[in-house]
Biotite code that builds the C-alpha atoms (Angstrom):
import biotite.structure as struc

atoms = struc.array([
    struc.Atom([-17.803, 81.964, 78.920], chain_id="A", res_id=1, res_name="UNK", atom_name="CA", element="C"),
    struc.Atom([-18.828, 85.145, 80.630], chain_id="A", res_id=2, res_name="UNK", atom_name="CA", element="C"),
    struc.Atom([-17.678, 83.718, 83.922], chain_id="A", res_id=3, res_name="UNK", atom_name="CA", element="C"),
    struc.Atom([-14.334, 82.818, 82.446], chain_id="A", res_id=4, res_name="UNK", atom_name="CA", element="C"),
    struc.Atom([-14.038, 86.318, 80.970], chain_id="A", res_id=5, res_name="UNK", atom_name="CA", element="C"),
    struc.Atom([-15.011, 87.796, 84.303], chain_id="A", res_id=6, res_name="UNK", atom_name="CA", element="C"),
    struc.Atom([-12.402, 85.660, 86.069], chain_id="A", res_id=7, res_name="UNK", atom_name="CA", element="C"),
    struc.Atom([-9.824, 86.649, 83.537], chain_id="A", res_id=8, res_name="UNK", atom_name="CA", element="C"),
    struc.Atom([-10.690, 90.307, 84.021], chain_id="A", res_id=9, res_name="UNK", atom_name="CA", element="C"),
    struc.Atom([-10.404, 89.890, 87.736], chain_id="A", res_id=10, res_name="UNK", atom_name="CA", element="C"),
    struc.Atom([-7.043, 88.283, 87.383], chain_id="A", res_id=11, res_name="UNK", atom_name="CA", element="C"),
    struc.Atom([-5.941, 91.141, 85.127], chain_id="A", res_id=12, res_name="UNK", atom_name="CA", element="C"),
    struc.Atom([-7.242, 93.631, 87.669], chain_id="A", res_id=13, res_name="UNK", atom_name="CA", element="C"),
    struc.Atom([-5.345, 91.815, 90.341], chain_id="A", res_id=14, res_name="UNK", atom_name="CA", element="C"),
    struc.Atom([-2.224, 91.896, 88.228], chain_id="A", res_id=15, res_name="UNK", atom_name="CA", element="C"),
    struc.Atom([-2.631, 95.543, 87.375], chain_id="A", res_id=16, res_name="UNK", atom_name="CA", element="C"),
    struc.Atom([-3.662, 96.625, 90.864], chain_id="A", res_id=17, res_name="UNK", atom_name="CA", element="C"),
    struc.Atom([-0.098, 96.593, 92.356], chain_id="A", res_id=18, res_name="UNK", atom_name="CA", element="C"),
    struc.Atom([1.162, 99.037, 89.697], chain_id="A", res_id=19, res_name="UNK", atom_name="CA", element="C"),
    struc.Atom([-0.041, 102.066, 91.676], chain_id="A", res_id=20, res_name="UNK", atom_name="CA", element="C"),
    struc.Atom([1.693, 100.567, 94.718], chain_id="A", res_id=21, res_name="UNK", atom_name="CA", element="C"),
    struc.Atom([4.944, 100.339, 92.795], chain_id="A", res_id=22, res_name="UNK", atom_name="CA", element="C"),
    struc.Atom([4.558, 103.974, 91.833], chain_id="A", res_id=23, res_name="UNK", atom_name="CA", element="C"),
    struc.Atom([4.017, 104.767, 95.479], chain_id="A", res_id=24, res_name="UNK", atom_name="CA", element="C"),
    struc.Atom([7.069, 102.740, 96.339], chain_id="A", res_id=25, res_name="UNK", atom_name="CA", element="C"),
    struc.Atom([9.036, 104.700, 93.779], chain_id="A", res_id=26, res_name="UNK", atom_name="CA", element="C"),
    struc.Atom([7.744, 107.975, 95.220], chain_id="A", res_id=27, res_name="UNK", atom_name="CA", element="C"),
    struc.Atom([8.551, 106.738, 98.672], chain_id="A", res_id=28, res_name="UNK", atom_name="CA", element="C"),
    struc.Atom([12.094, 105.801, 97.634], chain_id="A", res_id=29, res_name="UNK", atom_name="CA", element="C"),
    struc.Atom([12.830, 109.211, 96.184], chain_id="A", res_id=30, res_name="UNK", atom_name="CA", element="C"),
    struc.Atom([13.796, 110.716, 99.585], chain_id="A", res_id=31, res_name="UNK", atom_name="CA", element="C"),
    struc.Atom([16.438, 107.999, 100.259], chain_id="A", res_id=32, res_name="UNK", atom_name="CA", element="C"),
    struc.Atom([17.844, 108.759, 96.783], chain_id="A", res_id=33, res_name="UNK", atom_name="CA", element="C"),
    struc.Atom([18.067, 112.441, 97.679], chain_id="A", res_id=34, res_name="UNK", atom_name="CA", element="C"),
    struc.Atom([19.454, 111.423, 101.030], chain_id="A", res_id=35, res_name="UNK", atom_name="CA", element="C"),
    struc.Atom([22.006, 109.274, 99.218], chain_id="A", res_id=36, res_name="UNK", atom_name="CA", element="C"),
    struc.Atom([22.869, 112.256, 97.053], chain_id="A", res_id=37, res_name="UNK", atom_name="CA", element="C"),
    struc.Atom([23.181, 114.495, 100.077], chain_id="A", res_id=38, res_name="UNK", atom_name="CA", element="C"),
    struc.Atom([25.303, 111.880, 101.841], chain_id="A", res_id=39, res_name="UNK", atom_name="CA", element="C"),
    struc.Atom([27.847, 111.825, 98.969], chain_id="A", res_id=40, res_name="UNK", atom_name="CA", element="C"),
    struc.Atom([29.805, 114.795, 100.448], chain_id="A", res_id=41, res_name="UNK", atom_name="CA", element="C"),
    struc.Atom([29.956, 112.983, 103.752], chain_id="A", res_id=42, res_name="UNK", atom_name="CA", element="C"),
    struc.Atom([31.276, 109.925, 101.939], chain_id="A", res_id=43, res_name="UNK", atom_name="CA", element="C"),
    struc.Atom([33.813, 112.070, 100.110], chain_id="A", res_id=44, res_name="UNK", atom_name="CA", element="C"),
    struc.Atom([34.799, 113.638, 103.412], chain_id="A", res_id=45, res_name="UNK", atom_name="CA", element="C"),
    struc.Atom([35.098, 110.174, 104.962], chain_id="A", res_id=46, res_name="UNK", atom_name="CA", element="C"),
    struc.Atom([37.157, 109.040, 101.948], chain_id="A", res_id=47, res_name="UNK", atom_name="CA", element="C"),
    struc.Atom([39.270, 112.165, 102.321], chain_id="A", res_id=48, res_name="UNK", atom_name="CA", element="C"),
    struc.Atom([39.780, 111.386, 106.004], chain_id="A", res_id=49, res_name="UNK", atom_name="CA", element="C"),
    struc.Atom([40.752, 107.807, 105.164], chain_id="A", res_id=50, res_name="UNK", atom_name="CA", element="C"),
    struc.Atom([43.098, 109.116, 102.495], chain_id="A", res_id=51, res_name="UNK", atom_name="CA", element="C"),
    struc.Atom([44.520, 111.571, 105.015], chain_id="A", res_id=52, res_name="UNK", atom_name="CA", element="C"),
    struc.Atom([44.989, 108.714, 107.428], chain_id="A", res_id=53, res_name="UNK", atom_name="CA", element="C"),
    struc.Atom([46.736, 106.652, 104.754], chain_id="A", res_id=54, res_name="UNK", atom_name="CA", element="C"),
    struc.Atom([49.044, 109.557, 103.882], chain_id="A", res_id=55, res_name="UNK", atom_name="CA", element="C"),
    struc.Atom([49.782, 110.104, 107.575], chain_id="A", res_id=56, res_name="UNK", atom_name="CA", element="C"),
    struc.Atom([50.512, 106.422, 108.081], chain_id="A", res_id=57, res_name="UNK", atom_name="CA", element="C"),
    struc.Atom([52.621, 106.428, 104.910], chain_id="A", res_id=58, res_name="UNK", atom_name="CA", element="C"),
    struc.Atom([54.683, 109.375, 106.110], chain_id="A", res_id=59, res_name="UNK", atom_name="CA", element="C"),
    struc.Atom([54.989, 107.835, 109.560], chain_id="A", res_id=60, res_name="UNK", atom_name="CA", element="C"),
    struc.Atom([56.193, 104.555, 108.032], chain_id="A", res_id=61, res_name="UNK", atom_name="CA", element="C"),
    struc.Atom([58.690, 106.496, 105.937], chain_id="A", res_id=62, res_name="UNK", atom_name="CA", element="C"),
    struc.Atom([59.927, 108.297, 109.051], chain_id="A", res_id=63, res_name="UNK", atom_name="CA", element="C"),
    struc.Atom([60.253, 104.987, 110.912], chain_id="A", res_id=64, res_name="UNK", atom_name="CA", element="C"),
    struc.Atom([62.198, 103.479, 108.007], chain_id="A", res_id=65, res_name="UNK", atom_name="CA", element="C"),
    struc.Atom([64.433, 106.530, 107.900], chain_id="A", res_id=66, res_name="UNK", atom_name="CA", element="C"),
    struc.Atom([65.027, 106.322, 111.668], chain_id="A", res_id=67, res_name="UNK", atom_name="CA", element="C"),
    struc.Atom([65.994, 102.630, 111.456], chain_id="A", res_id=68, res_name="UNK", atom_name="CA", element="C"),
    struc.Atom([68.361, 103.396, 108.588], chain_id="A", res_id=69, res_name="UNK", atom_name="CA", element="C"),
    struc.Atom([69.774, 106.280, 110.600], chain_id="A", res_id=70, res_name="UNK", atom_name="CA", element="C"),
    struc.Atom([70.620, 103.927, 113.499], chain_id="A", res_id=71, res_name="UNK", atom_name="CA", element="C"),
    struc.Atom([72.323, 101.374, 111.272], chain_id="A", res_id=72, res_name="UNK", atom_name="CA", element="C"),
    struc.Atom([74.120, 103.870, 109.055], chain_id="A", res_id=73, res_name="UNK", atom_name="CA", element="C"),
    struc.Atom([76.088, 106.981, 109.907], chain_id="A", res_id=74, res_name="UNK", atom_name="CA", element="C"),
    struc.Atom([74.334, 109.488, 112.149], chain_id="A", res_id=75, res_name="UNK", atom_name="CA", element="C"),
    struc.Atom([74.961, 112.431, 109.869], chain_id="A", res_id=76, res_name="UNK", atom_name="CA", element="C"),
    struc.Atom([73.683, 110.685, 106.767], chain_id="A", res_id=77, res_name="UNK", atom_name="CA", element="C"),
    struc.Atom([70.672, 109.514, 108.799], chain_id="A", res_id=78, res_name="UNK", atom_name="CA", element="C"),
    struc.Atom([69.843, 113.018, 109.931], chain_id="A", res_id=79, res_name="UNK", atom_name="CA", element="C"),
    struc.Atom([70.137, 114.217, 106.357], chain_id="A", res_id=80, res_name="UNK", atom_name="CA", element="C"),
    struc.Atom([67.714, 111.477, 105.260], chain_id="A", res_id=81, res_name="UNK", atom_name="CA", element="C"),
    struc.Atom([65.245, 112.542, 107.938], chain_id="A", res_id=82, res_name="UNK", atom_name="CA", element="C"),
    struc.Atom([65.374, 116.163, 106.881], chain_id="A", res_id=83, res_name="UNK", atom_name="CA", element="C"),
    struc.Atom([65.107, 115.336, 103.187], chain_id="A", res_id=84, res_name="UNK", atom_name="CA", element="C"),
    struc.Atom([63.016, 112.187, 103.191], chain_id="A", res_id=85, res_name="UNK", atom_name="CA", element="C"),
    struc.Atom([60.570, 113.520, 100.608], chain_id="A", res_id=86, res_name="UNK", atom_name="CA", element="C"),
    struc.Atom([63.439, 114.317, 98.242], chain_id="A", res_id=87, res_name="UNK", atom_name="CA", element="C"),
    struc.Atom([64.922, 110.818, 98.288], chain_id="A", res_id=88, res_name="UNK", atom_name="CA", element="C"),
    struc.Atom([61.798, 108.747, 97.840], chain_id="A", res_id=89, res_name="UNK", atom_name="CA", element="C"),
    struc.Atom([62.850, 107.922, 94.258], chain_id="A", res_id=90, res_name="UNK", atom_name="CA", element="C"),
    struc.Atom([66.227, 106.608, 95.443], chain_id="A", res_id=91, res_name="UNK", atom_name="CA", element="C"),
    struc.Atom([64.510, 104.575, 98.183], chain_id="A", res_id=92, res_name="UNK", atom_name="CA", element="C"),
    struc.Atom([62.157, 103.228, 95.569], chain_id="A", res_id=93, res_name="UNK", atom_name="CA", element="C"),
    struc.Atom([65.074, 102.089, 93.423], chain_id="A", res_id=94, res_name="UNK", atom_name="CA", element="C"),
    struc.Atom([67.249, 100.656, 96.206], chain_id="A", res_id=95, res_name="UNK", atom_name="CA", element="C"),
    struc.Atom([64.823, 99.254, 98.767], chain_id="A", res_id=96, res_name="UNK", atom_name="CA", element="C"),
    struc.Atom([61.845, 97.173, 97.599], chain_id="A", res_id=97, res_name="UNK", atom_name="CA", element="C"),
    struc.Atom([60.039, 97.850, 100.900], chain_id="A", res_id=98, res_name="UNK", atom_name="CA", element="C"),
    struc.Atom([60.267, 101.633, 100.553], chain_id="A", res_id=99, res_name="UNK", atom_name="CA", element="C"),
    struc.Atom([57.204, 103.819, 100.070], chain_id="A", res_id=100, res_name="UNK", atom_name="CA", element="C"),
    struc.Atom([56.495, 104.405, 96.376], chain_id="A", res_id=101, res_name="UNK", atom_name="CA", element="C"),
    struc.Atom([55.575, 107.918, 95.354], chain_id="A", res_id=102, res_name="UNK", atom_name="CA", element="C"),
    struc.Atom([51.982, 108.170, 94.182], chain_id="A", res_id=103, res_name="UNK", atom_name="CA", element="C"),
    struc.Atom([51.936, 109.094, 90.490], chain_id="A", res_id=104, res_name="UNK", atom_name="CA", element="C"),
    struc.Atom([48.283, 110.217, 90.714], chain_id="A", res_id=105, res_name="UNK", atom_name="CA", element="C"),
    struc.Atom([48.129, 112.329, 93.854], chain_id="A", res_id=106, res_name="UNK", atom_name="CA", element="C"),
    struc.Atom([44.806, 112.671, 95.608], chain_id="A", res_id=107, res_name="UNK", atom_name="CA", element="C"),
    struc.Atom([43.291, 116.069, 96.276], chain_id="A", res_id=108, res_name="UNK", atom_name="CA", element="C"),
    struc.Atom([44.822, 117.930, 99.222], chain_id="A", res_id=109, res_name="UNK", atom_name="CA", element="C"),
    struc.Atom([43.453, 116.789, 102.590], chain_id="A", res_id=110, res_name="UNK", atom_name="CA", element="C"),
    struc.Atom([41.549, 118.965, 104.971], chain_id="A", res_id=111, res_name="UNK", atom_name="CA", element="C"),
    struc.Atom([43.393, 121.519, 107.074], chain_id="A", res_id=112, res_name="UNK", atom_name="CA", element="C"),
    struc.Atom([42.926, 119.659, 110.330], chain_id="A", res_id=113, res_name="UNK", atom_name="CA", element="C"),
    struc.Atom([44.264, 116.438, 108.868], chain_id="A", res_id=114, res_name="UNK", atom_name="CA", element="C"),
    struc.Atom([47.234, 118.178, 107.266], chain_id="A", res_id=115, res_name="UNK", atom_name="CA", element="C"),
    struc.Atom([48.003, 119.994, 110.508], chain_id="A", res_id=116, res_name="UNK", atom_name="CA", element="C"),
    struc.Atom([47.837, 116.759, 112.482], chain_id="A", res_id=117, res_name="UNK", atom_name="CA", element="C"),
    struc.Atom([49.991, 114.893, 109.940], chain_id="A", res_id=118, res_name="UNK", atom_name="CA", element="C"),
    struc.Atom([52.579, 117.668, 109.782], chain_id="A", res_id=119, res_name="UNK", atom_name="CA", element="C"),
    struc.Atom([52.525, 117.949, 113.571], chain_id="A", res_id=120, res_name="UNK", atom_name="CA", element="C"),
    struc.Atom([53.131, 114.215, 113.977], chain_id="A", res_id=121, res_name="UNK", atom_name="CA", element="C"),
    struc.Atom([55.941, 114.255, 111.391], chain_id="A", res_id=122, res_name="UNK", atom_name="CA", element="C"),
    struc.Atom([57.580, 117.233, 113.053], chain_id="A", res_id=123, res_name="UNK", atom_name="CA", element="C"),
    struc.Atom([57.305, 115.633, 116.509], chain_id="A", res_id=124, res_name="UNK", atom_name="CA", element="C"),
    struc.Atom([58.940, 112.407, 115.305], chain_id="A", res_id=125, res_name="UNK", atom_name="CA", element="C"),
    struc.Atom([61.543, 114.333, 113.297], chain_id="A", res_id=126, res_name="UNK", atom_name="CA", element="C"),
    struc.Atom([62.204, 116.606, 116.281], chain_id="A", res_id=127, res_name="UNK", atom_name="CA", element="C"),
    struc.Atom([62.618, 113.623, 118.607], chain_id="A", res_id=128, res_name="UNK", atom_name="CA", element="C"),
    struc.Atom([64.992, 111.830, 116.231], chain_id="A", res_id=129, res_name="UNK", atom_name="CA", element="C"),
    struc.Atom([66.706, 115.069, 115.236], chain_id="A", res_id=130, res_name="UNK", atom_name="CA", element="C"),
    struc.Atom([67.147, 116.029, 118.902], chain_id="A", res_id=131, res_name="UNK", atom_name="CA", element="C"),
    struc.Atom([68.908, 112.737, 119.650], chain_id="A", res_id=132, res_name="UNK", atom_name="CA", element="C"),
    struc.Atom([71.056, 113.110, 116.567], chain_id="A", res_id=133, res_name="UNK", atom_name="CA", element="C"),
    struc.Atom([71.906, 116.718, 117.421], chain_id="A", res_id=134, res_name="UNK", atom_name="CA", element="C"),
    struc.Atom([72.920, 115.759, 120.985], chain_id="A", res_id=135, res_name="UNK", atom_name="CA", element="C"),
    struc.Atom([75.109, 112.942, 119.714], chain_id="A", res_id=136, res_name="UNK", atom_name="CA", element="C"),
    struc.Atom([76.577, 115.260, 117.082], chain_id="A", res_id=137, res_name="UNK", atom_name="CA", element="C"),
    struc.Atom([77.339, 117.911, 119.725], chain_id="A", res_id=138, res_name="UNK", atom_name="CA", element="C"),
    struc.Atom([79.030, 115.307, 121.916], chain_id="A", res_id=139, res_name="UNK", atom_name="CA", element="C"),
    struc.Atom([81.007, 114.015, 118.966], chain_id="A", res_id=140, res_name="UNK", atom_name="CA", element="C"),
    struc.Atom([82.070, 117.530, 117.963], chain_id="A", res_id=141, res_name="UNK", atom_name="CA", element="C"),
    struc.Atom([83.072, 118.306, 121.549], chain_id="A", res_id=142, res_name="UNK", atom_name="CA", element="C"),
    struc.Atom([85.189, 115.147, 121.731], chain_id="A", res_id=143, res_name="UNK", atom_name="CA", element="C"),
    struc.Atom([86.742, 115.910, 118.348], chain_id="A", res_id=144, res_name="UNK", atom_name="CA", element="C"),
    struc.Atom([87.541, 119.476, 119.456], chain_id="A", res_id=145, res_name="UNK", atom_name="CA", element="C"),
    struc.Atom([89.223, 118.165, 122.617], chain_id="A", res_id=146, res_name="UNK", atom_name="CA", element="C"),
    struc.Atom([91.202, 115.652, 120.572], chain_id="A", res_id=147, res_name="UNK", atom_name="CA", element="C"),
    struc.Atom([92.241, 118.357, 118.118], chain_id="A", res_id=148, res_name="UNK", atom_name="CA", element="C"),
    struc.Atom([93.287, 120.671, 120.973], chain_id="A", res_id=149, res_name="UNK", atom_name="CA", element="C"),
    struc.Atom([95.329, 117.874, 122.575], chain_id="A", res_id=150, res_name="UNK", atom_name="CA", element="C"),
    struc.Atom([96.916, 117.029, 119.227], chain_id="A", res_id=151, res_name="UNK", atom_name="CA", element="C"),
    struc.Atom([97.768, 120.664, 118.504], chain_id="A", res_id=152, res_name="UNK", atom_name="CA", element="C"),
    struc.Atom([99.270, 121.088, 121.983], chain_id="A", res_id=153, res_name="UNK", atom_name="CA", element="C"),
    struc.Atom([101.456, 117.989, 121.636], chain_id="A", res_id=154, res_name="UNK", atom_name="CA", element="C"),
    struc.Atom([102.578, 119.004, 118.163], chain_id="A", res_id=155, res_name="UNK", atom_name="CA", element="C"),
    struc.Atom([103.389, 122.516, 119.403], chain_id="A", res_id=156, res_name="UNK", atom_name="CA", element="C"),
    struc.Atom([105.497, 121.091, 122.262], chain_id="A", res_id=157, res_name="UNK", atom_name="CA", element="C"),
    struc.Atom([107.351, 118.779, 119.880], chain_id="A", res_id=158, res_name="UNK", atom_name="CA", element="C"),
    struc.Atom([107.966, 121.632, 117.443], chain_id="A", res_id=159, res_name="UNK", atom_name="CA", element="C"),
    struc.Atom([109.262, 123.942, 120.195], chain_id="A", res_id=160, res_name="UNK", atom_name="CA", element="C"),
    struc.Atom([111.569, 121.214, 121.518], chain_id="A", res_id=161, res_name="UNK", atom_name="CA", element="C"),
    struc.Atom([112.842, 120.554, 118.009], chain_id="A", res_id=162, res_name="UNK", atom_name="CA", element="C"),
    struc.Atom([113.456, 124.264, 117.470], chain_id="A", res_id=163, res_name="UNK", atom_name="CA", element="C"),
    struc.Atom([115.479, 124.484, 120.705], chain_id="A", res_id=164, res_name="UNK", atom_name="CA", element="C"),
    struc.Atom([117.537, 121.450, 119.755], chain_id="A", res_id=165, res_name="UNK", atom_name="CA", element="C"),
    struc.Atom([117.985, 122.841, 116.267], chain_id="A", res_id=166, res_name="UNK", atom_name="CA", element="C"),
    struc.Atom([119.243, 126.135, 117.718], chain_id="A", res_id=167, res_name="UNK", atom_name="CA", element="C"),
    struc.Atom([121.721, 124.261, 119.950], chain_id="A", res_id=168, res_name="UNK", atom_name="CA", element="C"),
    struc.Atom([122.927, 122.185, 117.000], chain_id="A", res_id=169, res_name="UNK", atom_name="CA", element="C"),
    struc.Atom([123.284, 125.282, 114.847], chain_id="A", res_id=170, res_name="UNK", atom_name="CA", element="C"),
    struc.Atom([125.326, 127.010, 117.585], chain_id="A", res_id=171, res_name="UNK", atom_name="CA", element="C"),
    struc.Atom([127.589, 123.972, 117.983], chain_id="A", res_id=172, res_name="UNK", atom_name="CA", element="C"),
    struc.Atom([128.022, 123.744, 114.219], chain_id="A", res_id=173, res_name="UNK", atom_name="CA", element="C"),
    struc.Atom([128.888, 127.438, 113.954], chain_id="A", res_id=174, res_name="UNK", atom_name="CA", element="C"),
    struc.Atom([131.400, 127.121, 116.776], chain_id="A", res_id=175, res_name="UNK", atom_name="CA", element="C"),
    struc.Atom([133.130, 124.191, 115.095], chain_id="A", res_id=176, res_name="UNK", atom_name="CA", element="C"),
    struc.Atom([133.183, 125.993, 111.766], chain_id="A", res_id=177, res_name="UNK", atom_name="CA", element="C"),
    struc.Atom([134.659, 129.120, 113.350], chain_id="A", res_id=178, res_name="UNK", atom_name="CA", element="C"),
    struc.Atom([137.290, 127.044, 115.137], chain_id="A", res_id=179, res_name="UNK", atom_name="CA", element="C"),
    struc.Atom([138.289, 125.232, 111.945], chain_id="A", res_id=180, res_name="UNK", atom_name="CA", element="C"),
    struc.Atom([138.357, 128.494, 110.002], chain_id="A", res_id=181, res_name="UNK", atom_name="CA", element="C"),
    struc.Atom([140.512, 130.212, 112.617], chain_id="A", res_id=182, res_name="UNK", atom_name="CA", element="C"),
    struc.Atom([142.926, 127.259, 112.643], chain_id="A", res_id=183, res_name="UNK", atom_name="CA", element="C"),
    struc.Atom([143.181, 127.368, 108.868], chain_id="A", res_id=184, res_name="UNK", atom_name="CA", element="C"),
    struc.Atom([143.787, 131.110, 108.937], chain_id="A", res_id=185, res_name="UNK", atom_name="CA", element="C"),
    struc.Atom([146.493, 130.617, 111.555], chain_id="A", res_id=186, res_name="UNK", atom_name="CA", element="C"),
    struc.Atom([148.141, 127.947, 109.422], chain_id="A", res_id=187, res_name="UNK", atom_name="CA", element="C"),
    struc.Atom([147.888, 130.165, 106.373], chain_id="A", res_id=188, res_name="UNK", atom_name="CA", element="C"),
    struc.Atom([149.405, 133.038, 108.328], chain_id="A", res_id=189, res_name="UNK", atom_name="CA", element="C"),
    struc.Atom([152.260, 130.826, 109.467], chain_id="A", res_id=190, res_name="UNK", atom_name="CA", element="C"),
    struc.Atom([152.694, 129.573, 105.937], chain_id="A", res_id=191, res_name="UNK", atom_name="CA", element="C"),
    struc.Atom([152.766, 133.135, 104.680], chain_id="A", res_id=192, res_name="UNK", atom_name="CA", element="C"),
    struc.Atom([155.377, 134.039, 107.263], chain_id="A", res_id=193, res_name="UNK", atom_name="CA", element="C"),
    struc.Atom([157.475, 131.009, 106.340], chain_id="A", res_id=194, res_name="UNK", atom_name="CA", element="C"),
    struc.Atom([157.036, 131.791, 102.686], chain_id="A", res_id=195, res_name="UNK", atom_name="CA", element="C"),
    struc.Atom([158.138, 135.382, 103.243], chain_id="A", res_id=196, res_name="UNK", atom_name="CA", element="C"),
    struc.Atom([161.167, 134.194, 105.178], chain_id="A", res_id=197, res_name="UNK", atom_name="CA", element="C"),
    struc.Atom([161.989, 131.605, 102.544], chain_id="A", res_id=198, res_name="UNK", atom_name="CA", element="C"),
    struc.Atom([161.603, 134.189, 99.787], chain_id="A", res_id=199, res_name="UNK", atom_name="CA", element="C"),
    struc.Atom([163.832, 136.611, 101.631], chain_id="A", res_id=200, res_name="UNK", atom_name="CA", element="C"),
    struc.Atom([166.444, 133.922, 102.184], chain_id="A", res_id=201, res_name="UNK", atom_name="CA", element="C"),
    struc.Atom([166.291, 132.956, 98.544], chain_id="A", res_id=202, res_name="UNK", atom_name="CA", element="C"),
    struc.Atom([166.775, 136.532, 97.435], chain_id="A", res_id=203, res_name="UNK", atom_name="CA", element="C"),
    struc.Atom([169.734, 136.915, 99.836], chain_id="A", res_id=204, res_name="UNK", atom_name="CA", element="C"),
    struc.Atom([171.321, 133.710, 98.565], chain_id="A", res_id=205, res_name="UNK", atom_name="CA", element="C"),
    struc.Atom([170.883, 134.831, 94.965], chain_id="A", res_id=206, res_name="UNK", atom_name="CA", element="C"),
    struc.Atom([172.440, 138.210, 95.703], chain_id="A", res_id=207, res_name="UNK", atom_name="CA", element="C"),
    struc.Atom([175.329, 136.550, 97.511], chain_id="A", res_id=208, res_name="UNK", atom_name="CA", element="C"),
    struc.Atom([175.886, 134.162, 94.618], chain_id="A", res_id=209, res_name="UNK", atom_name="CA", element="C"),
    struc.Atom([175.885, 137.049, 92.163], chain_id="A", res_id=210, res_name="UNK", atom_name="CA", element="C"),
    struc.Atom([178.366, 138.932, 94.307], chain_id="A", res_id=211, res_name="UNK", atom_name="CA", element="C"),
    struc.Atom([180.727, 135.986, 94.700], chain_id="A", res_id=212, res_name="UNK", atom_name="CA", element="C"),
    struc.Atom([180.482, 135.206, 91.001], chain_id="A", res_id=213, res_name="UNK", atom_name="CA", element="C"),
    struc.Atom([181.418, 138.774, 90.177], chain_id="A", res_id=214, res_name="UNK", atom_name="CA", element="C"),
    struc.Atom([184.369, 138.600, 92.546], chain_id="A", res_id=215, res_name="UNK", atom_name="CA", element="C"),
    struc.Atom([185.592, 135.312, 91.083], chain_id="A", res_id=216, res_name="UNK", atom_name="CA", element="C"),
    struc.Atom([185.050, 136.660, 87.586], chain_id="A", res_id=217, res_name="UNK", atom_name="CA", element="C"),
    struc.Atom([187.109, 139.789, 88.411], chain_id="A", res_id=218, res_name="UNK", atom_name="CA", element="C"),
    struc.Atom([189.896, 137.702, 89.952], chain_id="A", res_id=219, res_name="UNK", atom_name="CA", element="C"),
    struc.Atom([190.131, 135.390, 86.965], chain_id="A", res_id=220, res_name="UNK", atom_name="CA", element="C"),
    struc.Atom([190.016, 138.399, 84.622], chain_id="A", res_id=221, res_name="UNK", atom_name="CA", element="C"),
    struc.Atom([192.945, 139.982, 86.519], chain_id="A", res_id=222, res_name="UNK", atom_name="CA", element="C"),
    struc.Atom([194.992, 136.819, 86.327], chain_id="A", res_id=223, res_name="UNK", atom_name="CA", element="C"),
    struc.Atom([194.274, 136.541, 82.610], chain_id="A", res_id=224, res_name="UNK", atom_name="CA", element="C"),
    struc.Atom([195.387, 140.108, 81.990], chain_id="A", res_id=225, res_name="UNK", atom_name="CA", element="C"),
    struc.Atom([198.606, 139.612, 83.943], chain_id="A", res_id=226, res_name="UNK", atom_name="CA", element="C"),
    struc.Atom([199.492, 136.489, 82.013], chain_id="A", res_id=227, res_name="UNK", atom_name="CA", element="C"),
    struc.Atom([198.704, 138.081, 78.656], chain_id="A", res_id=228, res_name="UNK", atom_name="CA", element="C"),
    struc.Atom([200.888, 141.075, 79.536], chain_id="A", res_id=229, res_name="UNK", atom_name="CA", element="C"),
    struc.Atom([203.837, 138.801, 80.423], chain_id="A", res_id=230, res_name="UNK", atom_name="CA", element="C"),
    struc.Atom([203.483, 136.881, 77.180], chain_id="A", res_id=231, res_name="UNK", atom_name="CA", element="C"),
    struc.Atom([203.458, 140.102, 75.174], chain_id="A", res_id=232, res_name="UNK", atom_name="CA", element="C"),
    struc.Atom([206.480, 141.359, 77.040], chain_id="A", res_id=233, res_name="UNK", atom_name="CA", element="C"),
    struc.Atom([208.485, 138.152, 76.385], chain_id="A", res_id=234, res_name="UNK", atom_name="CA", element="C"),
    struc.Atom([207.478, 138.215, 72.769], chain_id="A", res_id=235, res_name="UNK", atom_name="CA", element="C"),
    struc.Atom([208.718, 141.785, 72.380], chain_id="A", res_id=236, res_name="UNK", atom_name="CA", element="C"),
    struc.Atom([212.047, 140.906, 74.036], chain_id="A", res_id=237, res_name="UNK", atom_name="CA", element="C"),
    struc.Atom([212.527, 137.992, 71.692], chain_id="A", res_id=238, res_name="UNK", atom_name="CA", element="C"),
    struc.Atom([211.797, 140.184, 68.753], chain_id="A", res_id=239, res_name="UNK", atom_name="CA", element="C"),
    struc.Atom([214.396, 142.626, 69.959], chain_id="A", res_id=240, res_name="UNK", atom_name="CA", element="C"),
    struc.Atom([216.998, 139.946, 70.470], chain_id="A", res_id=241, res_name="UNK", atom_name="CA", element="C"),
    struc.Atom([216.085, 138.144, 67.258], chain_id="A", res_id=242, res_name="UNK", atom_name="CA", element="C"),
    struc.Atom([216.063, 135.007, 69.180], chain_id="A", res_id=243, res_name="UNK", atom_name="CA", element="C"),
    struc.Atom([213.502, 132.301, 68.680], chain_id="A", res_id=244, res_name="UNK", atom_name="CA", element="C"),
    struc.Atom([211.657, 131.015, 71.691], chain_id="A", res_id=245, res_name="UNK", atom_name="CA", element="C"),
    struc.Atom([213.188, 127.986, 73.353], chain_id="A", res_id=246, res_name="UNK", atom_name="CA", element="C"),
    struc.Atom([211.548, 124.657, 73.405], chain_id="A", res_id=247, res_name="UNK", atom_name="CA", element="C"),
    struc.Atom([210.858, 124.906, 77.068], chain_id="A", res_id=248, res_name="UNK", atom_name="CA", element="C"),
    struc.Atom([209.329, 128.062, 78.187], chain_id="A", res_id=249, res_name="UNK", atom_name="CA", element="C"),
    struc.Atom([210.383, 129.693, 81.395], chain_id="A", res_id=250, res_name="UNK", atom_name="CA", element="C"),
    struc.Atom([206.782, 130.341, 82.390], chain_id="A", res_id=251, res_name="UNK", atom_name="CA", element="C"),
])
């Protein structure tokens, strides 16, 4: 029995003997824990760098998408999208399923070096694309200015030619009007002369008719008076002779 108890005690001692070793293991593991704690900033920095890389790649992808849209669409609208790509992310999100979605929970701001590199890359790409767009825009504006100058010159020539023709037509029209007016005035003058002559002739004829009528009236009046005087004389003679008038008169 004592041997069994001794063996059992030995086994218990054996089982309990590693406990100090586990304590030593725990004490030995404390430095890695502190090291793990000290390495957390490095992990956060590495996570920040990865996040910076993701944001840079996201902005680069957005710039690439905007450049491809700029080539397919109008150049001016494309350049506007490049300059305002961060303002139209919501519209891209609604229209294009492959567009970059704006992060609703933004991460803390990246480090200065990462932000400088990302902004530098974005500006370089934007400057390259914007430079091509600006050159094409300048060429387009130059061509449009030449076309406008040519158009204005042609229109000015046409207008000047029309004005000259209009002046010639106006002169011809005025000449014809003056000629017709002078002819009408000449006719009116001749008509007035004829009218004056006709009026004068009419007045002369009327005066002559009045004069001849007066003469004829005076002649007939003289004949009437002579006849009346003879009748009165014969009547007085008959009264003196108390003799009735004969059937046949001697007149």
